[in-house]
N, C-alpha and C positions, 0 to 999 in steps of 0.2 A: 176402033177397038172396043169390044164389049167389056163391061165391068168385070174385073177378075174376081173369082170366088175364092175367098181366103178363110181358112179356119185357124184361129190362134189358140194354142195350148198354153195355159198359164198355170204352172205348179205353184202352190202357195203353202208355206209352212210358217205360221206365226207372223205373217205380214199382213194381217187384216187391215191395218191402218193405211196401207198403200194400195191394196188390190183394186179398190174402186177407181183410182186414178189410172191404173194399168188398163182396166177393162174399158174405161171411157176413151182412152187414147186409141183403142182398137175400133170401137164402135163409131168414132167420128172420122174414120178414114174416108177420104174423098174418092168418089168414083170407084167404089169397091163394094162387093157384096160380102159382108163380114159375118162370121159366126165365131163364138168363143166357147171354149171348154175350160172351166176352172177345176183344178184338181187340188182339193184340200188334203195335203199329205199328212194326216194325223196331227194337226196342230194341237198344241197343249196350253195355249195362253188363255183359253176360255172365251175369247172374243172373235178369233179368226173364222171359225166355222159359221157363225151367224153372219159375219160380214160378207162371207162368200154367198151364203143363201140369199141375202138381201139383194144380190145382183142378178139372181135368176130371172130370166124372161124368155121370150120367144127365140131370141138369138143368143142367149147365154145359158149354157148348161153347166150345172155344178155337180161334181163327183166327189164323194168323201171316201177315204180309204185309210187303213192303218199306215203308220209311217214306214215308208220303204226307201226313202232317199230320192234325190232329184232326178236321176235318170229313169228310175222306175215310175215316178210320177208323170214324167213326159210320155213314157211308153203307154201308161194307162190312159192318158188323155187322147193319144193317137188312136188307141184301140176303141175308145168310146166314140170318137168322131166317126170312125168307120162303121160302127154299129148304128149310128143315128141316121144314116142314109146319105143320099146323093147331095143334098144341100150342105151337109157337113163334110162329106168326102168328095170335094170338088177338084179344083185345079191346083191350089197351092196350100201349103202348110207353113205356119210360122211359130216360133217358140219365143215366148216373152216371160221373163221372171216377174213375179208379182210386185216387186219394188221398183221396176223400171217403167218407162213409157216411151211412146212413139211420136214422131212427127206425123202430121195429117196426110202427107203424101207418101208415106212408107210403102204401102201396098201398091199404089199406082205406079210409082217410079221404078220399083224393083220388078213389077210385073211387065212393064214396058221393056226392061232389059231381057226378060225371059221370053217375051212374045216373039215368035219367029226364030229363036235361037236354036242351034242344033240339038238333037236328042241327047247328046252326051253332056249337055249343060244341066246340072242337077239343081243349082241354086244361085241366087244373086244376093250379094251382101253389100253393106254400106259402111260408111264411117260412123264412129261412135263418139258422142259427146259425154263427158264426165261432169256431173252436176253435184250440188250440195258440197260434201266434203271432198269430192273429186274435182279436178280442174283440167281443162284442156280438151283436146280432141285426138282420138286414135285414128290417124290417117292410114287406113289399112292398105297393105300393098296389093299389087296385081296378083292374080292366081299364079302359083308356081308349085307344081307337084313335088319337086325335090325340096324346095324350101319348106313346104308343108311338113315334111318328115323331120325337119329340124326344129320348127317352131310353129305355133298356131298362127293362122293368117288373119282371122276375123272373129267377131263375137258370135255367140250362138243365135242371136236374134237376126235372122235373115229370112228370105222367102225361098222355100224349097218346093220343087214340083212333087205332087203326090205320086206321080209315076215313078220317081226315083226312090221314094220311101217304100212303095209297093214292091219295087225290085229287090230291096233288101229283105223283105218278108216272104218272098216266094223264090222259086228257082231251086238250083241244086243244093245250095248251102244256106238256107234261110236262117235269119236270126230268130232264136226261139221266142223271145218275149217282145221284141220291138227293135227299132233301129239303134237305140242307145244301149250301151253295155252297162247293165244294172250293177255289176260288181264295182264300178268306178264311182262309188258314192262320195269319195273325197275330192273329186275334181277331175278336169281334163276330159270329161265324157263327151263334150262337144268336139274337141280336137280329134278324139278317136273316131267320131262319126264321120268327119270330113275325110279322114284317111281311109275309112271303110268304103265310102263312096268313090274315092280315087282308085282304090283297089278293084272296084267294079267297073272302072273305065269312065267314071263321071268326073266333071270338073266344075268349078265355080266361076262366076263372072262378077267383077267389081263395078259398083256404081259409086263414083267418088263424091258423094254428097252425105251430109250429116242428116240421117233419118231416124236415128235411134239414140235414146238418152239412158245412160247407165247411172243410176242414183246410188252414190256411195253415202249411206246414212250412218255408218258405224266405222270405227277404226279396226274392227275385227270382221273381215269378210271372208267368204268361202274362197275367193280367188287367192287372197294372201295365204290362207291355210294350204291351198293346193301348191303354191309356190314353195312353201316350206317342205312339202313332200315331193318335190319335183323329181328327184332321182328315182324314187320308187314308182311313181305314176308313169314317168317316161319309160322306165324299164318294162312296165306292164304293156304299154303301147307297142314297143318294139317286139316283145314276145308274141303279142296278139297278131302281128302283121309281118311275119318273116318273109312273105312273098314280096313285100314292098321294100324292106330294109336290106335283106341279104344281097340281092343283085346290085344294089346301089351303094353298098358299103363304102367302097373306095371313093366314089364321087361325093358322098355325103361327108366323109372325113375331110376331103380336100376343100370342099366348100365351107365347112365349119371353120377350118383352120384359116382359110382366106378371110372370112368374116372377122375372126379374132384379130388378125393382123391389120385388116383395114380399119378397125376401130382402135388400134394401138393397145390391145389388151393382152398381147403376148409377153410383155415385160412384167415378170412376177416378183412379188415381194417374198421374203422368207415365210410369210404366213400362207402363201399360196394364192393370195389375191393379186390381181393386176395393179401395178403402181398407179396408172391413171385413175383407176376406180377408187383406190385409196384416197388420192388427192380430191376426187370429186366428193367423196364422203366427208372429208375434212371441210371442204368448201360448203357443203350442205349444212354441216353442224354449225359452222360459223354463221351462215345465213340465218339459221334457226335462232342462234344466240342473239344476233343483231335484231331480228324481228321481235323477239321477246323483250329486248331492251327498248326497242321502239314503242312497244305496247306499254311498257312501264312508264316511259317518259310521257307518252300520251295520257296515261292516267294521272300522272303528276300535273301535267299542264291543265287537265280538266279540273283537278282539285284547286289549283291556283286560280283558274278562271272563275270557279264557283265562289272562292273567297273574295276575289276582286268584285264580283257582282254583288255579293253580300255587303261589302264595305261601301260600294257605290250606293246601294239602297239605303244603308244607314246614314250616309252623308246627305242624301236627298231628304230623309226623314228629319235629320237635325236642322237642315236648311229651312224646311217647312215650319218646324217648331220655332226657329229663330224669327222667321217672318211673322208668325202668329204673335210672338212676344212683342215684336216691334209694333204691330198693329194695336195690341192691347195697351202698350205704353202710350202710344199716340192718342188712343181713345181716352185714357185716364187724364192725360195732360189737357185735352180739350174739355173734358168734364170739369176739371179743377179750374180752368180759366172761366168757364161759364159760372161756376159757383162764386168765384171771386168777383166777377162782374155783377152778379145778382146782389152780393153783399154790399158792394160799394153803392148800389142804387137805393139802398134802404134809407128812409128819411132820418132815422136816428143817427145813422153813421154819418150822413152828410152834415147834420147839425153838429155832431161831435167834432168833425173836421173843421167846421167853420169856427166853433168856439175855441178850438185849439189854435187856429191861426190867429184869432184876436188876442188871446192870452200870450201867445208867443211874441206878438208885436209890442206888448206893453213891457215897461221896465220890471225887473224882478221884484222890486219893493212894492209894486202895485199888483202884479200878477199872482204873487204867492199868497197874499191875504185873500184875494178874490178866489183863488183856487181852493183855499182851505174853507172859506165860507160856502162856496158852491158844493164842495164835497160834503160838508156838514148838512146842508140843505138836502142834498140827494139822499144821504143816509137817513135823515129824519123822514123824508118822504117814503123811502123804501120800507122803514119799520112800520110807518102808519099804513102803508098799502099792504104789507105782509100780514097785518092783523085784521084786515078788512074782510077776510074770508078766502076760501079756496077759489082758484081760477083767476086771482088778481095777478097782474104782470108787474114785475119790479121795474123801478125807474133807473135809467142809466146813470152811473156815478160820474160826476164831473172830475176829471183828473187834475191833480196838482201840476203846476208848471214843471216840465221835465219828465213827467210820467208818460207812459205809452197810453194811447187812446183805448177806451174800453171796447170790448166786444159786446154783442148782444147778450144780455143777462141770461144765464142758464140756472134754473132753480133746482137745488138739491131736494129730492123727495123727502129726505130725512130732516131737513132744516128749513126754516123760513128765510134764511140768509141766502141771497143769490150767489151763485158761483161765478167767478170772474176768470176770463181768459184773454189773451192778447188777440186783438182783432187783426185780421189780415189787412195789410196795407196801412196800418196806423203809423204815424210819423212822430218823432220826438223832437223837441226844440233843440 
């Protein structure tokens, strides 16, 4: 099978932030000869026209026009493709909105369904995946001409034979501007096109694979707006195709009623709504409430987890500070022990301890006079050494019996008298 030649028409109104992704998904189609026509439909955001122009290349043509609505933009793209020649007006035509994108085998898989199909097969369509704010897959039904008159069967993004489009623009009653009804600016213009093709004897064929992605990036979409105007838009379709609805009126009414009963929607509330639908809405609202509650609880759990992590970090910090304090205390104890050992090794201290032990061994009536005499001698020596000039060292005083041993003398800078303090490790009798 040769590569199918496909022209994609992409209308774009203020969707410049998405259009590059849409065009890229067209150009990366596998085993297909692809051309793209972008129609900037009078964008007003100041950025979309430039975003479209930035994509122009050999296979991408950009057309700017005043805003005329989605169906008119598609018609303009179709007309420009016909004007550009055979490479652009080839075998197949496809419509892609600027905020959607395709799977890589979209053209190949749908072209295979059309290759060798009967001449009355106008287009092939696929399943649709909803992304971003949308979820799930639209598993489109098989082609059914009567069901098509009740509801739309598939999205606008499908592969259409150029021959079918040309048939709508020529013949006994050609469409004046293009295949799309430009008066349907508010929606359902694609549904009306499939009915128009069916009225000309064409039909579609389904490919049950997901090949197209519908990006819902806003809570306010054109589809939802169209659903709000359903009665008016559907009435317009019925009036536009009396040849399809009038002969089938009884069959369509019976089938619609059968569908309502099959879905148990025939039991109505006083409001006019089906009771099962009311129950479904209540269940939906409850689900939304529970989901919001779940999100709030999740946020609370996150806050508690953050607080727990902070407390754990603070506990680890305090433990580290405690260990540092213990290490510092141990260092100070070690240093104090070394100082005490150094003090005890001093000659004067050892002599003092020896004298103290001798005096302690003597009777008090002997040790006390000796102590007083020794103290007087020490004081006399201290006074004489103190008057001998700066830099002299005081002599240690001999303690009286019962007194604590002396520490090494510390000289007060303001007095020649040595200062006394209790020596570490001194013993008393």
